[in-house]
N, C-alpha and C positions, 0 to 999 in steps of 0.2 A: 503494501500500501503505499504510496505516494505521501509525503509530508505534507500538512496544509501549509498554504502558504501565507505569509502576513504581509500586510501594508509598510511601508516606512515610516509612517506614524504610528502603526502598531509597536515596531519593532524598538523605536525610540522612546515607546512610554516604557515597554518592557523592561530596558535599559536603564531608565531612569528610576522604576520601581526597585528594581535591584539594587544599584547603587543607594536609593535611600534606605531600603533595609539593612546593607550591609554597614551602613555610616551608623545607623542608629540601634543596632543589635546589641542587646547587652551583654557585657563580659560575664561568663560564668563563674561564681566563686563558690565555694564548698561551704554549705548550710546556709547560703545569702536566701533569704525568704522576701526579700523587698519585691515589691510591685512596681515600683516607681519608673522601669522602663516598658512595660507593658504597652502595646500599642492600642488606644481605644477609639473608638468613633464618636465624632460630636457635630452638633451644627452651629455654625456661625451667627451669633446675635448683632454684632457690630464690631467694626476695625476702626482700631485709632493708632495712627502711627503702625511701629512695627509688633503692634499686639493686638489682640483680637479677643472679645470675648465670647465664650465658646459654653454651649449647652450640651450636657454630657444625657447620657442614655436614660438618667435615672434624675433627671432635671435639674441638675445641678448647674451653677455657673462657674466657669473657673476662667480665670486670666490667663491667656497663653502668648508666648512670643513666637514670633514668624521667623523660620530659617530663612537665612539671607537666599538659600537656593531655591526658595518657593515663588512661584507666579503670583499676582496680584490674588488678594484675598478679599472676600466683600460678603456682604449679610447675603445669608441664605447658601453659603456653602456647605458643602459635606465634606467634614475632612477629618484624618488622622493624627490623634495628638498622645502627646505620653505625659505623664505626671512628673513633676521636678520638685516640688514641693508642696505641702497642705495648700489647695486653694490656687494652686498655679502648675501652668505646664506649657507645654512647647509643641506648636503644628509641626509634624513631620512629612504630613503629604494632603493633597487635595484631590478630593475624587474629581472624575471627571461629571464637569456640568452637562443637565441637560438642556439650558438654555441659560443665557445671559444677556442682561439690559447694559447697555453704557452710554455715555454721553461725551461729548468732543473735548478734549484737553487740550495742553498746553502744545505747541507746535503740530497740531495737526493728529496728533496722537489718539488713542479710543480710549478712555477710560471705564472699567466695568463699576457698575454700582450695586446690582444684583444679579444674584444666579438662583438658578432652578424656579424662575418663576413659572406659573402656568397661567396667570391670568391679568391683562394689560388693562386697567379702567381709565380710560379717555375723558378727563373732565374739562370743560367747556362751559362758557356762562356768556351773557349778554354783555357784561362789563368785566374785563378787558376785552374790547372788541375781538370777534373770534377770527381765529387763523385755520382758515380752511386747508391750507398746505400743509400747517403741521398735522392737524387733524389726519390727513391722509397719510402723511408720514409714519405717525403712529399706526395707522393701520397696516400699512406695507409693512413695518417691522413684525406687528404681530403675525400676519399671514406668514413670512419668513421664518420666523421662530416658533411655527405653529402654536402659538398661544390663543386663550379666549382673549375677544376684546368685548368691551361694554362702553358705550358712549354714556357718558354721563353732562347732562344739562343742569348745572347747578344754577341756583340763584333765580329760578323761575319766576319768583315773586317780584322781578323786573320785566317792564316790557320786552318779550322774546317771542311774539307769534309766529314771527317770517323764521327766525332759526328753528323753532319746533317745527314748522311744516318743511323746512330741506332736509331737516335730520329724518324725518318720519320719510319723505316722499325718496331721497336718494341715498339713507344709510339703512335705515329699518328695513326697506325694501329688499335689502342685499342680505338680510339674514341678521346684522348686528343688532345685539339688544339695546333698548334705549332707555335710559331711565331719566325722568323727571325730579329734582331736588330741591326743596327749598326749606333750608333750615330755619329762616323765620316762621313760615307756615306749618313747619313740623312735618312736612310731606316727603315721602319715599324712603324714609330711613329703614323701615322694616325690608323693603325691597333690596335695599343694599347689604342688610346684614345676609340676607339670602343668597345674594351673588357670592357673598366672600365663603361662605360655609365650604369647606373641603377643597378649597384654592389657595396656593399662593400668589398673593395679589401685590401690583404696585400701581398706585397713582400718579400717572403723568399728565400734563398740561400746561400751559403758561403760567408763568407767575400772575397771583393775584386773582384765580380764577376758584380759590379756595379749598386745596387740597387740606392743607395743615386744618383749618377748622373743620373738614370731615372727618379727618382722623382723630380730631381731640373728640369729637361724639361719639365717634365709634368707641375710642378708649378713652374713657372720661377720666381713668385715674392715671394716666401717663402724663407726664410733663412736656409739652411740645410747645415750642416756641413759634409764635405765630404772627406775621408780619404784616402791618397796615399798608393797604395800597395807597402809592405815592400820589397826591392828587396833582402833581402835574402830568406825569406818564402814564399815569392809570395802571403801572405794573407793579406787581407787590415785588420786595426785596425777597432773596435767597433765605429761607428762614431754615433749611437743614441744610448741614454739612456734612454729615457722616450718615450711611445708609444702616438703617436697623431694622432687624426684625421682629415683630411682636407675634405672639398667640394671643388669637381674638377671642374672647368670653363664649360666644355663640360657635367657635369653629373655624378652623383655616387659620391660614396665617397672612400677615402683612408687611411688606418692606416699604417703611417710608424712607423714600429717596430724595437726594438733590432736587432743589427745583431746576427744571430744564426750560431755557429760552430758545435755545436753538437745538436742532434736532437733525442730525448726519445717517443716512443711509451709508453706512462704511463697507467697502467691498461689494456692494450691491449692482451686479451687471444691469444692462437694460432688461434681459429677460428675467431678473427676479424682480425689478421695479413691476414691469407690466404684471408678471403674477400676481405681485401683491394687490392689486386693482382686480377685484373678483368678476365684476362683468365684462373686463377686458381679456381675461385669461385666455380664452379659447380664440380669440378673435383673429391675431396675427400667424395663425395656421391658415386661415384663409385669403390672407392677404395675398395678391399675384404674385409681389417679388418678395425674396427673402430677406433682401436688405431695407425693406420700407419703414420710412422716417415716421410714418404715420401723421405726416403734413401734408395736404395737397397733394397726396402721391395717388397717381391713377390707379383704381381698383385696390383701393384700403379698406380693409373691412371695418377698421377701427371709426375711420372717418365717415365711411356708409352708415354706421350705427350712431355716429354723431347726428349725420345731417337726415336722418329719421326720428330723434328724437328716442332711441332706444338707450340712450345712455347719457349721462349729467355733464352739461358743457364744461360745468366748473370743475368735475372730477377729472372730464378731459383735458383741461388747460393745466391742473395740477398735475397730470400724468406728464405732459411733455416737458413742464418746467422741470420735474424732479429726473426725467431724462435726458435734461441738458442739451435738448436739441434746438 
């Protein structure tokens, strides 16, 4: 029987795990009953500098140092750690992530902010003015990461009939759950609690739409810093510096992530971006030309759908913007 072939990525991972094992394997001594070097699994609750707060399998919280040779650790990561002192330990490896959400960092780099999430809760509001391009960017990312996505229209006590109509017509019709919330009128909270159960969720959206206020309602006993909306710019200040994972009273997990004003679809190809628009996904195969730019191109299935009003003109314009054509 021939040996099973492995990819270069799998080979590199095996070598890394072997190196980590030999580096951290405890030395055997006669009569040594210490368990300080035993590998244990844990869940990262928060990262701060070169340390992280890790929740153990028996729900204790341990402060762990992060080995220099380990890649970036964020809230939601599942890790292997070793005890060093009472209440302290060291993270020796990070388990493969099922998903990761990030944001732009310095010099065009990509900075992870949350790992192993299953649901993206995209918050919009009448004020500040909604960015439809940002909304579609989040939805594309959710599609590419295979995450559930829900659109939350917050502050519906403010005039927003046209926004509600747009969301129902062009987003709810595509299968995206749409939740209307008002903290002043106290509407929608029970539906939000239901959405959060059994999921690991992250709130995303423009600054000032009320993400931190929503989280404070869900977790009233946790201390969260809430920023006031600037009267001049109508943009909220960045109120969260480090991502943190919370266990929700009614079930599920929530990762409170740093505010995001800009959002980039990093390393996403044009095919990926088109795939992220559900209603456009199958259309390129119907175009006559394989290199169709989908802008005034003869026999283009996407522009044909646009001309017959089978797709949203705003969604189409956002697609073209994201494609950079």
